[in-house]
C-alpha positions in Angstrom: 0.5 70.8 1.1 -0.4 66.6 0.6 -1.1 66.0 4.4 -3.1 68.7 4.4 -5.3 68.1 1.0 -5.4 64.4 2.6 -6.5 65.7 5.9 -9.3 67.3 4.5 -10.0 64.4 2.0 -10.8 62.1 5.4 -12.4 64.5 7.1 -15.3 64.7 4.2 -15.2 61.0 4.3 -15.5 60.8 7.9 -18.8 63.3 8.0 -20.2 61.8 4.8 -20.1 58.3 6.4 -21.7 59.9 9.9 -24.2 61.6 8.0 -25.2 58.2 6.1 -25.6 56.7 9.5 -27.7 59.5 11.1 -30.2 60.0 8.4 -33.2 57.6 8.6 -35.1 58.0 5.6 -34.0 55.4 2.9 -33.9 58.0 0.0 -31.5 60.4 1.2 -29.3 57.3 3.1 -28.6 56.8 -0.6 -28.2 60.2 -1.6 -25.6 60.4 1.2 -24.2 57.2 -0.2 -23.5 58.2 -3.4 -21.9 61.9 -2.1 -19.9 59.3 0.1 -18.8 57.1 -3.1 -17.2 60.6 -4.5 -15.9 61.5 -1.2 -13.8 58.2 -1.7 -13.0 58.6 -4.7 -11.6 62.0 -4.3 -9.8 60.3 -1.4 -8.1 58.1 -3.3 -7.2 60.4 -6.1 -5.1 62.3 -3.0 -3.3 59.0 -2.0 -2.5 59.0 -6.1 -4.5 55.5 -6.9 -6.5 56.6 -9.8 -7.4 53.7 -11.0 -8.9 52.6 -7.6 -10.5 56.1 -7.8 -12.1 55.6 -10.9 -13.7 52.4 -9.8 -15.1 53.6 -6.5 -16.9 56.6 -8.7 -18.1 54.5 -10.8 -19.7 51.6 -8.6 -19.7 53.6 -5.1 -21.0 56.9 -6.5 -23.5 56.2 -9.2 -23.9 52.0 -9.4 -24.8 51.5 -6.2 -27.1 54.4 -5.2 -28.9 53.9 -8.4 -29.8 50.4 -7.3 -31.2 51.5 -3.7 -33.0 54.1 -5.4 -34.9 51.7 -8.0 -35.2 48.8 -4.5 -36.6 51.6 -2.9 -38.9 52.6 -5.4 -40.3 49.0 -5.9 -40.9 48.6 -2.1 -42.8 51.3 -1.7 -45.0 50.9 -5.1 -45.4 47.3 -3.4 -46.5 48.6 -0.3 -49.0 51.0 -1.7 -50.7 48.1 -3.6 -51.4 45.7 -0.2 -53.2 48.9 1.0 
């Protein structure tokens, strides 16, 4: 049972990482990155590393995508002023 759970979590992580690479819009990339962070947290939980999973959930699932979204917003705002 545990091996099947690990395999499903690995497939989820691989799928999210592939989608993150293939998506061209930076906003959607940040959202897929958030989903990837949550998927990695699930994988770490399945692998019995709850401390790493909590760190991944906080940093990879919330903080990094939020910073990317704020950066994209600021760049779009600056491009609007230059025109």
